[in-house]
PAZAPA-4460 file (N, C-alpha, C; in steps of 0.05 Angstrom, whole numbers, plus 32768, in hexadecimal, padded with zeros to 4 digits):
% residues 174
    n_x    n_y    n_z   ca_x   ca_y   ca_z    c_x    c_y    c_z   seq   type   mol
   801E   7FD1   7C9C   8006   7FC9   7CAB   800C   7FC6   7CC8     1      X     A
   7FFD   7FD4   7CD9   8000   7FD2   7CF5   7FE6   7FC7   7D01     2      X     A
   7FE9   7FB2   7D12   7FD3   7FA6   7D21   7FD7   7FB0   7D3E     3      X     A
   7FC1   7FBE   7D48   7FC2   7FC8   7D64   7FA7   7FC8   7D70     4      X     A
   7FA7   7FCC   7D8A   7F8D   7FCE   7D98   7F7F   7FE8   7D8D     5      X     A
   7F66   7FE5   7D8A   7F54   7FFB   7D81   7F50   8010   7D96     6      X     A
   7F4D   8029   7D8D   7F45   803F   7D9F   7F2B   804A   7D95     7      X     A
   7F1F   805B   7DA4   7F05   8067   7D9C   7F09   8077   7D81     8      X     A
   7F21   8082   7D7C   7F26   8090   7D64   7F25   807F   7D4B     9      X     A
   7F27   8065   7D4E   7F25   8052   7D39   7F0A   804B   7D30    10      X     A
   7EF6   8053   7D40   7EDA   8048   7D3C   7ECF   8050   7D21    11      X     A
   7ED3   8068   7D17   7EC8   806F   7CFD   7ED2   805B   7CE7    12      X     A
   7EEB   8053   7CE8   7EF6   8041   7CD4   7EEA   8024   7CD9    13      X     A
   7EE8   801B   7CF3   7EDC   8002   7CFA   7EBF   8002   7CEF    14      X     A
   7EB0   8018   7CF3   7E94   801A   7CEB   7E91   8018   7CCD    15      X     A
   7EA3   8026   7CBF   7EA2   8025   7CA1   7EA5   8008   7C97    16      X     A
   7EB8   7FF9   7CA2   7EBD   7FDE   7C9A   7EA5   7FCD   7C9F    17      X     A
   7E99   7FD0   7CB9   7E82   7FBF   7CC0   7E6A   7FC6   7CB0    18      X     A
   7E64   7FE0   7CAB   7E4D   7FE8   7C9B   7E50   7FDE   7C7F    19      X     A
   7E65   7FDD   7C73   7E6A   7FD4   7C57   7E62   7FB6   7C58    20      X     A
   7E6A   7FA7   7C6C   7E64   7F8A   7C6E   7E45   7F86   7C73    21      X     A
   7E39   7F98   7C81   7E1C   7F96   7C86   7E0D   7F99   7C6B    22      X     A
   7E16   7FAD   7C5C   7E07   7FB3   7C42   7E0D   7FA1   7C2C    23      X     A
   7E25   7F94   7C2C   7E2D   7F85   7C14   7E36   7F68   7C17    24      X     A
   7E36   7F5E   7C30   7E3F   7F43   7C35   7E2D   7F34   7C48    25      X     A
   7E32   7F1B   7C4A   7E25   7F0B   7C60   7E38   7F04   7C77    26      X     A
   7E4E   7F13   7C79   7E5F   7F11   7C90   7E51   7F17   7CAA    27      X     A
   7E3C   7F28   7CA9   7E2B   7F2E   7CBE   7E0F   7F2C   7CB5    28      X     A
   7DFD   7F25   7CC8   7DE1   7F22   7CBF   7DD3   7F3B   7CC7    29      X     A
   7DDF   7F50   7CCF   7DD3   7F6A   7CD3   7DC9   7F74   7CB7    30      X     A
   7DB3   7F83   7CB8   7DA8   7F8E   7C9F   7DAE   7FAC   7C9D    31      X     A
   7DAD   7FBA   7CB3   7DB1   7FD7   7CB3   7DCB   7FE0   7CBD    32      X     A
   7DD7   7FF4   7CAF   7DF0   7FFD   7CB8   7DEF   8008   7CD6    33      X     A
   7E05   8007   7CE3   7E07   8011   7CFE   7E0D   802E   7CFE    34      X     A
   7E07   803C   7D14   7E0F   8058   7D17   7E29   8058   7D26    35      X     A
   7E36   8070   7D27   7E4F   8073   7D38   7E47   806F   7D54    36      X     A
   7E31   8079   7D5C   7E28   8075   7D79   7E26   8057   7D80    37      X     A
   7E1B   8048   7D6F   7E18   802B   7D73   7E35   801F   7D75    38      X     A
   7E47   8027   7D64   7E62   801C   7D64   7E71   8024   7D7D    39      X     A
   7E6C   803C   7D86   7E77   8046   7DA0   7E6D   8035   7DB7    40      X     A
   7E54   802F   7DB8   7E48   801F   7DCE   7E55   8003   7DCD    41      X     A
   7E57   7FF8   7DB5   7E64   7FDE   7DB0   7E81   7FDE   7DBB    42      X     A
   7E8F   7FF3   7DB5   7EAB   7FF5   7DBE   7EAC   7FF8   7DDD    43      X     A
   7E9A   8009   7DE8   7E9A   800C   7E05   7E93   7FF2   7E12    44      X     A
   7E82   7FE3   7E08   7E7B   7FC8   7E13   7E94   7FB6   7E13    45      X     A
   7EA2   7FB6   7DFD   7EBA   7FA5   7DFB   7ECF   7FAE   7E11    46      X     A
   7ED2   7FC9   7E14   7EE4   7FD3   7E27   7EDC   7FCB   7E43    47      X     A
   7EC1   7FCF   7E4A   7EB7   7FC8   7E64   7EBA   7FAB   7E6A    48      X     A
   7EB7   7F99   7E56   7EB6   7F7D   7E5B   7ED2   7F71   7E56    49      X     A
   7EE6   7F82   7E51   7F02   7F7A   7E4D   7F06   7F67   7E35    50      X     A
   7EF6   7F6C   7E20   7EF9   7F5D   7E07   7F08   7F6F   7DF3    51      X     A
   7F1E   7F65   7DE6   7F2E   7F76   7DD5   7F21   7F7C   7DBA    52      X     A
   7F2A   7F92   7DAE   7F24   7F9A   7D92   7F3F   7FA2   7D87    53      X     A
   7F45   7F96   7D71   7F5D   7F9E   7D62   7F58   7FA9   7D47    54      X     A
   7F69   7FB9   7D3D   7F67   7FC5   7D22   7F80   7FC0   7D13    55      X     A
   7F7C   7FC0   7CF9   7F92   7FBF   7CE6   7F92   7FDB   7CD9    56      X     A
   7FAA   7FE9   7CDB   7FAD   8003   7CD2   7FC2   8003   7CBD    57      X     A
   7FBC   800E   7CA4   7FD0   800F   7C8F   7FE3   8027   7C93    58      X     A
   7FF6   8028   7C80   800A   803E   7C82   8000   8059   7C80    59      X     A
   7FE8   805C   7C73   7FDA   8077   7C71   7FC9   807D   7C89    60      X     A
   7FC8   806B   7C9D   7FB9   8070   7CB6   7F9B   8067   7CB3    61      X     A
   7F95   805A   7C9D   7F7A   8051   7C99   7F76   8036   7CA8    62      X     A
   7F5E   8033   7CB5   7F57   801A   7CC1   7F4C   8008   7CAB    63      X     A
   7F59   7FF2   7CA5   7F52   7FE0   7C90   7F48   7FC4   7C99    64      X     A
   7F45   7FC1   7CB3   7F3A   7FA9   7CBE   7F38   7FAA   7CDC    65      X     A
   7F29   7F99   7CE8   7F26   7F98   7D04   7F1F   7F7C   7D0D    66      X     A
   7F25   7F75   7D26   7F1D   7F5C   7D33   7F17   7F60   7D4F    67      X     A
   7F07   7F4D   7D5A   7EFF   7F51   7D76   7EF8   7F36   7D82    68      X     A
   7EF5   7F37   7D9C   7EE9   7F21   7DAB   7ECF   7F2D   7DB9    69      X     A
   7EBD   7F1C   7DBE   7EA5   7F24   7DCE   7E9A   7F0C   7DDD    70      X     A
   7E89   7F11   7DEF   7E7D   7EFC   7DFF   7E6E   7EE9   7DEC    71      X     A
   7E71   7ED0   7DF0   7E62   7EBD   7DDF   7E45   7EBA   7DE7    72      X     A
   7E3F   7EB8   7DFF   7E25   7EB5   7E0A   7E26   7EC4   7E26    73      X     A
   7E0E   7ECF   7E2F   7E0E   7EDD   7E49   7E0F   7ECC   7E61    74      X     A
   7E07   7EB2   7E5F   7E05   7EA3   7E78   7E21   7E9C   7E83    75      X     A
   7E24   7E9B   7E9C   7E3E   7E99   7EAB   7E4D   7E81   7EA1    76      X     A
   7E41   7E6B   7E9B   7E4F   7E52   7E93   7E5E   7E55   7E79    77      X     A
   7E58   7E69   7E69   7E66   7E6F   7E50   7E7D   7E82   7E52    78      X     A
   7E83   7E8B   7E6A   7E98   7EA0   7E6E   7EB4   7E99   7E63    79      X     A
   7EB8   7E7F   7E5E   7ED3   7E78   7E55   7ED5   7E75   7E36    80      X     A
   7EBF   7E7D   7E29   7EBD   7E7D   7E0B   7EB5   7E99   7E02    81      X     A
   7EC3   7EA1   7DED   7EBE   7EBC   7DDF   7EB9   7EB6   7DC1    82      X     A
   7EAE   7EC9   7DB4   7EA9   7EC7   7D97   7EBB   7EDD   7D89    83      X     A
   7EC7   7ED7   7D74   7ED7   7EEA   7D66   7ECA   7EF6   7D4E    84      X     A
   7ED4   7F0D   7D46   7ECB   7F1A   7D2D   7EE3   7F23   7D1E    85      X     A
   7EE5   7F22   7D04   7EFB   7F2C   7CF4   7EED   7F38   7CDB    86      X     A
   7EF3   7F52   7CD7   7EE9   7F5F   7CBF   7EFE   7F6F   7CB1    87      X     A
   7EFF   7F6E   7C97   7F13   7F7B   7C87   7F06   7F8D   7C73    88      X     A
   7F10   7FA5   7C6E   7F05   7FB7   7C5A   7F03   7FAA   7C3F    89      X     A
   7EED   7FB0   7C30   7EE7   7FA2   7C17   7EFE   7FA3   7C04    90      X     A
   7F0B   7FBB   7C02   7F21   7FBE   7BEE   7F3B   7FB3   7BF8    91      X     A
   7F3C   7FA7   7C0F   7F54   7F9C   7C1B   7F53   7F7D   7C20    92      X     A
   7F3D   7F71   7C18   7F3A   7F54   7C1E   7F4D   7F45   7C0B    93      X     A
   7F56   7F2D   7C15   7F66   7F1D   7C06   7F83   7F24   7C07    94      X     A
   7F8B   7F36   7C1B   7FA7   7F3F   7C1D   7FB4   7F37   7C37    95      X     A
   7FA7   7F24   7C45   7FB3   7F1A   7C5E   7FAF   7F29   7C77    96      X     A
   7F9C   7F3E   7C75   7F96   7F4E   7C8D   7F89   7F3D   7CA2    97      X     A
   7F75   7F2C   7C9A   7F69   7F1A   7CAD   7F7C   7F08   7CBC    98      X     A
   7F91   7F00   7CAD   7FA5   7EEE   7CB9   7FB6   7EFE   7CCE    99      X     A
   7FB6   7F18   7CCC   7FC4   7F29   7CE0   7FB2   7F30   7CF7   100      X     A
   7F98   7F31   7CF2   7F86   7F39   7D07   7F7C   7F22   7D1B   101      X     A
   7F7D   7F09   7D11   7F73   7EF4   7D22   7F88   7EEC   7D38   102      X     A
   7FA2   7EEB   7D33   7FB4   7EE2   7D49   7FB2   7EF3   7D62   103      X     A
   7FB1   7F0E   7D61   7FAE   7F1D   7D7A   7F94   7F18   7D8A   104      X     A
   7F7F   7F10   7D7A   7F66   7F08   7D89   7F6A   7EEE   7D97   105      X     A
   7F77   7EDA   7D8A   7F7C   7EC1   7D97   7F8F   7EC5   7DB0   106      X     A
   7FA3   7ED5   7DAE   7FB5   7EDA   7DC4   7FA6   7EE8   7DDA   107      X     A
   7F95   7EFA   7DD4   7F85   7F09   7DE8   7F73   7EF5   7DF7   108      X     A
   7F68   7EE2   7DE8   7F56   7ECE   7DF5   7F67   7EBE   7E09   109      X     A
   7F7E   7EB7   7E01   7F8F   7EA8   7E13   7F96   7EB8   7E2D   110      X     A
   7F9D   7ED2   7E28   7FA4   7EE4   7E3E   7F8D   7EE7   7E51   111      X     A
   7F73   7EE7   7E46   7F5C   7EEA   7E57   7F55   7ED0   7E65   112      X     A
   7F63   7EBA   7E5F   7F5D   7EA1   7E6C   7F45   7E93   7E61   113      X     A
   7F3E   7E99   7E47   7F28   7E8C   7E3B   7F30   7E6F   7E33   114      X     A
   7F1D   7E5F   7E2F   7F20   7E43   7E27   7F1A   7E3E   7E09   115      X     A
   7F08   7E4E   7DFD   7F00   7E4A   7DE1   7EF9   7E65   7DD4   116      X     A
   7EFE   7E64   7DBA   7EF4   7E7B   7DA8   7EE1   7E6C   7D94   117      X     A
   7ECB   7E79   7D90   7EB6   7E70   7D7D   7EB3   7E85   7D67   118      X     A
   7EB1   7E7C   7D4D   7EAC   7E8E   7D38   7E93   7E84   7D29   119      X     A
   7E80   7E96   7D27   7E67   7E90   7D18   7E6A   7E9D   7CFC   120      X     A
   7E6D   7E8B   7CE6   7E75   7E95   7CCC   7E60   7E8D   7CB8   121      X     A
   7E57   7EA0   7CA7   7E46   7E99   7C91   7E52   7E82   7C81   122      X     A
   7E42   7E6F   7C7A   7E4D   7E57   7C6B   7E5A   7E5E   7C50   123      X     A
   7E51   7E74   7C45   7E5E   7E7E   7C2A   7E76   7E8E   7C30   124      X     A
   7E7D   7E94   7C48   7E95   7EA4   7C4E   7EAE   7E92   7C4D   125      X     A
   7EB5   7E89   7C36   7ECC   7E78   7C33   7EE7   7E83   7C3D   126      X     A
   7EED   7E9E   7C39   7F05   7EA9   7C43   7F05   7EA9   7C61   127      X     A
   7EF0   7EAF   7C6E   7EEF   7EAE   7C8B   7EF2   7E91   7C96   128      X     A
   7EE5   7E7F   7C88   7EE9   7E63   7C90   7F05   7E5A   7C8F   129      X     A
   7F12   7E61   7C78   7F2F   7E59   7C74   7F41   7E68   7C89   130      X     A
   7F3B   7E81   7C8E   7F4A   7E90   7CA1   7F49   7E82   7CBC   131      X     A
   7F32   7E7C   7CC6   7F30   7E70   7CE1   7F3C   7E53   7CE1   132      X     A
   7F38   7E45   7CCC   7F45   7E2B   7CCA   7F64   7E2C   7CCB   133      X     A
   7F6E   7E41   7CBD   7F8C   7E45   7CBE   7F96   7E48   7CDA   134      X     A
   7F87   7E53   7CED   7F90   7E57   7D08   7F86   7E41   7D1B   135      X     A
   7F7C   7E2B   7D10   7F76   7E13   7D20   7F59   7E11   7D29   136      X     A
   7F47   7E23   7D20   7F2A   7E20   7D25   7F20   7E08   7D16   137      X     A
   7F0D   7DFA   7D22   7F01   7DE3   7D14   7EE3   7DE7   7D14   138      X     A
   7ED7   7DDD   7CFF   7EBB   7DDF   7CFD   7EAD   7DCD   7D12   139      X     A
   7E9B   7DD8   7D22   7E8C   7DC9   7D35   7E6E   7DC9   7D30   140      X     A
   7E64   7DD9   7D1F   7E47   7DD9   7D19   7E42   7DE6   7CFD   141      X     A
   7E2C   7DDD   7CF1   7E23   7DE9   7CD7   7E05   7DEC   7CDB   142      X     A
   7DFC   7E05   7CDF   7DE0   7E0B   7CE3   7DD4   7E12   7CC7   143      X     A
   7DC1   7E01   7CBE   7DB4   7E05   7CA5   7D9F   7E1B   7CA8   144      X     A
   7D9F   7E2E   7C94   7D8B   7E43   7C92   7D85   7E51   7CAC   145      X     A
   7D9A   7E58   7CBA   7D98   7E65   7CD3   7D94   7E84   7CD2   146      X     A
   7D9B   7E8E   7CBA   7D99   7EAB   7CB6   7D8B   7EB1   7C9C   147      X     A
   7D83   7ECB   7C99   7D74   7ED4   7C81   7D80   7EF0   7C7A   148      X     A
   7D8B   7EF1   7C61   7D94   7F0B   7C59   7D96   7F0B   7C3B   149      X     A
   7D91   7F22   7C2E   7D92   7F25   7C10   7D7E   7F12   7C02   150      X     A
   7D68   7F0C   7C10   7D53   7EFC   7C03   7D59   7EDF   7C02   151      X     A
   7D6A   7ED5   7C14   7D6F   7EB8   7C14   7D77   7EAF   7C30   152      X     A
   7D74   7E94   7C34   7D7C   7E88   7C4E   7D9A   7E84   7C4D   153      X     A
   7DA5   7E87   7C65   7DC3   7E85   7C67   7DCA   7E70   7C7D   154      X     A
   7DDE   7E60   7C76   7DE9   7E4C   7C8A   7DFF   7E5A   7C9A   155      X     A
   7E01   7E52   7CB3   7E17   7E5B   7CC4   7E28   7E44   7CCD   156      X     A
   7E41   7E47   7CCA   7E55   7E33   7CD4   7E62   7E3E   7CED   157      X     A
   7E62   7E2E   7D02   7E70   7E35   7D1A   7E8B   7E26   7D1A   158      X     A
   7EA0   7E35   7D20   7EBA   7E2A   7D23   7EC4   7E31   7D3F   159      X     A
   7ED5   7E20   7D49   7EDE   7E24   7D64   7EFD   7E1E   7D67   160      X     A
   7F09   7E2E   7D77   7F26   7E2A   7D7E   7F27   7E26   7D9D   161      X     A
   7F30   7E0F   7DA5   7F35   7E08   7DC1   7F51   7E12   7DC8   162      X     A
   7F54   7E22   7DDC   7F6D   7E2D   7DE4   7F7B   7E1C   7DF8   163      X     A
   7F94   7E18   7DF5   7FA3   7E08   7E09   7FAC   7E19   7E1F   164      X     A
   7FB1   7E0D   7E35   7FBA   7E1A   7E4D   7FA7   7E2D   7E59   165      X     A
   7F8D   7E27   7E5A   7F7A   7E39   7E64   7F81   7E40   7E82   166      X     A
   7F83   7E59   7E88   7F86   7E62   7EA3   7F6E   7E72   7EA9   167      X     A
   7F5F   7E6B   7EBF   7F47   7E78   7EC6   7F4B   7E8E   7EDB   168      X     A
   7F63   7E9A   7EDD   7F67   7EAE   7EF1   7F57   7EC7   7EEC   169      X     A
   7F51   7ECF   7ED4   7F43   7EE7   7ED0   7F25   7EE3   7ED2   170      X     A
   7F1C   7ECC   7ECE   7EFF   7EC7   7ECC   7EF3   7EB8   7EE4   171      X     A
   7F03   7EAE   7EF6   7EFA   7EA0   7F0D   7EF6   7E82   7F07   172      X     A
   7EF8   7E71   7F1A   7EF4   7E55   7F17   7ED7   7E4E   7F12   173      X     A
   7ED1   7E3A   7F02   7EB5   7E33   7EFC   7EA9   7E28   7F14   174      X     A
***
């Protein structure tokens, strides 16, 4: 298993993983699968805004997971906080791939001079909640019935990791 920065050539694999989650899970509250063009625009936005995207590639060259950071909120006061995403292919879950994909996101956040990473996780996403707790994220909010998918209300848990040694050189002083 190799964890590396994503390239545009990885986007079909990233898209497949995301679309499976859209159709079959509450890991995302999207209803409709994305197109490759949508995923390319997403990737271009990450590149433009200097937010990383990582992939897990198996020995056969298949993309079996991905992780990323993105802007938490658009207002300037939130520029030191990012939100993470971690997705693993359905047939690869439970094999530790998420545990390999989250550390580079945390390190990238530190390298970018961020102060905090936030994760919005479906309350039934026990594996994701455990994954984030394993790396020091703590629950900071539980939003009741904040989402709707598959004919039912869904709760969202927000977890946060405060990063030590925040350096604001990349983002400017507040």
